[in-house]
N, C-alpha and C positions, 0 to 999 in steps of 0.2 A: 020459568019464563026468562029469567036473567040469562041462563045458559043458552037458550035459543036465540036471544037477541045478540049475545056475544058471538055465537057461531055465524049468524047472518052477517054481522059486521066484518068478521074475519074473512068470510067467503067473498064479500064484495071487494075487500082490499086485495085479495088474491086475483080476482077477476081484473082489477085495474092493472096490477103488475103484469099479468099475462097479456092484456091488451097492448100494453106498452112494448113488451118484448116482441109480440107479433108485428106491431107497427114498425119497430126498428129493423127487424129482419126483412120486412117487405120493402122498406125504403132502401136498405142495403142491396138487396137483390135487384131492384129497379135501377139503381145506380150502376151496378155491374153490367147489366144488360145494355144500358145506354152507352157505356164506355166501349163495350164489345162491338156495338153497331157502328161506332165512329171509325173503327179500323177496317179498311177495305183495301183490297188489292186493285190496282189499275194498270192495264196494259196499254202501252203507247208504242206503236210501231214506227220505225224510222221511215218506212215506205210500205204501203199495203199492196203494191203491185210491183212485181219484178219483171222487167222486160229483157228477155234473152236477146232481142234483136234478131238478126239473120245469122244463123249458125249452120255449119256443115253437119251432115249426117255423121254420127259417131263421135261428135264433139263431147266435151265434158258437160254433163247436164246438171251438175250440182250448183245450186244457188242458195243464198241465205237471207232470211227475213230477220232483221235485228229489232229487238224491242227493249223497253225499259219498264220496270215496275215503278210507276210514279205514285203509287198508293202508300198506305201506312201499315199494311199487313203483307205477309209473304204471299207471293203469287204461285199458284199451283196449276200447271197446265195438265189437265186430265186426259185430253184426247185431241189428236190432230189427224184429220182424214182428208183424202183428196177425192175429186169428182170422178176419177177413173184409175185403173190399175197401172197406167203408164207414168204416173207421178207418185213417188214415194216420199212422204214427209217424215221427218224425225223430230220428235219433241224433246225438250230438256227433261231429264229424269229427276233433277233436284228442284226444290222450291227456289224461286228467285226472290231474294230479300228486297225490302223497300229501297229504292235508289239504285239498285243493281240492274245490269243488263243481261240479256240472254239471247238465244237465237233458235230459230226453227229452220232446219236444213231441209231442202227440197231437191229431190233427184228426178229429173225428167228423162225418159227413155228417148235418146236422140237418134235411135235407129229408125224412128218413124219420120218419114219425110212429110212435110206439110205444116200448116199453121198450128201454133200452140195457143190454146185458150182454155185454161184450167182453173178451178177454184180449190182452195185449201181451207177447210173449216177448222177453227181453233176453239176448243171448249176449255174454259178455266173457271177459277173462282173469282175472277175480276168483277168489277161493278157492271161491266158489259160482258156477260158470260160467254157469248158466242160472237166470234169475229170471222169474217170471210176475207181471205187473202187471195190474190190472183197472180197467175203467171201468164205471160204472153210472149209471142215471138214467132219465128218461122225456122223450120229445119229444111235445108236444101240438100239436094244430092251432091255428091263430090264434084260433079261438073257444073254445079250452080243451079240445077233444075229441081 
């Protein structure tokens, strides 16, 4: 009987120790996940629309959207796409660290005469994961038409 009572007492003490260890681990993991959630990337563009104005056919069609990572985590731009094949966007390959700037280059095919109204979609790990940028303007023929 004494032996059984002694084993029961020892077993309950081990349970208490295990409960404390599990509680400490749980609180530690919870703290880590809360800290990880505090760090987010934020993308802030200098301008969300680029106006080409009136340009001649065959002019330089390259323009740049400048942005800053105003967040606390590295910004990774995973995809940049345009609304048509006449506009070719180029994303940065490296992560943009907090406080640093980057650019998205856009090349419009200026051999096409007429108005420019295109959208560029940017997908990233920022707090706003999808951003739509716009280009506008007009391409005229060499004689102004």
